N, C-alpha and C positions, 0 to 999 in steps of 0.2 A: 504494500500500500504506500502510495506517495502522497505526502501532505503538501498542499500548495498554499502559499501566502496569497490570500484573496486580494490584497492591495496591489500586488505586483504580478500575479499569475506565475510566479517562479516557485519551483519546489523549495521546501523549507530546508531539506538536506539532499546532498548528492554524493555519489561514490566517485572519487577521483583516483587516478593512478599516481602514486608517489614513487619517484625514481631516486635512487641513492647512488652517489659517486664517491670514489676515493675513500677518505677517512669516514665519511657518512656510511658508506657500505660496510666498512669494517665494524663500526660501532653498532649499527642496526642489525648486523648479521643477515642482511638481505639486499638484493639488488632492486626490488620493487615490491610494492604492496598496494592493495586497495584500501582506501581510507574514507570513511563517511564523515562529511563536514557540512556546515551550513552553506547554502548556495551563495550567500553574500557574507563576506567576512573581511575584516581588516587583515592585511598581509602579515603584520606582526603577530596577530592572534593566531592565524593559521600556522605560522612558523612555530610559535610556542606549543601548539597542540601536537605538532609533528615531533618536535624536540622531546617533549615529555613522553609521548607514546613509544618512540623508538630509541630512547636512551642517548640523545645527542647533547645533553646539557653541558658537557665539558667543552664543546666547540660552538655553542649557540651563537655567541657574538661574532663569530667569524663566517657565518653561513650566508650564502645568497640563494635566492630561489628564482626559478624560471617557470612561468605559467604558459603552457603550450609553446615552448621554445622561445619565449620572449622574457628577458630578464625583468624582474620586478625591481624598479629603481627606488621607489619610496615605500617603505614598509608601513607607513601611516595610511596609504591608499587602500580603498576597498577593492577586493577581487570578486568578480562575479563568475561563479563556477557552474559548469554543467556536468551531468553524468558523463564519465569517460574522459574528462579533461586530464592532462598530465601536469604534474608539478615536480620539477627536478630540484633536489636539495643538493647544493654544491658547496663544498668547502673551498677555501682559497687554494689556488693551484700554485705550485712552485716548480721551478725548473731552471734550466740555463741554456 
């Protein structure tokens, strides 16, 4: 059963695909997961939910996220999600 916000006609919650890379993959012990979240959520709140659920607290303040392959530049912005959207959780990359 899908609950819909009658003011916006948007589902109240959606299932997204969360992808983990590098140190995130190591800490979460998975490469991807389906995660149920509100269809509209502030980016920082979404990141906090993922950090708590997947054990990423030690690197929380170094993470960036990408929604459907577009980097989220301002974590204070709201993200509007649909079922099946992808959210990549990416730690800082290093190299030379």
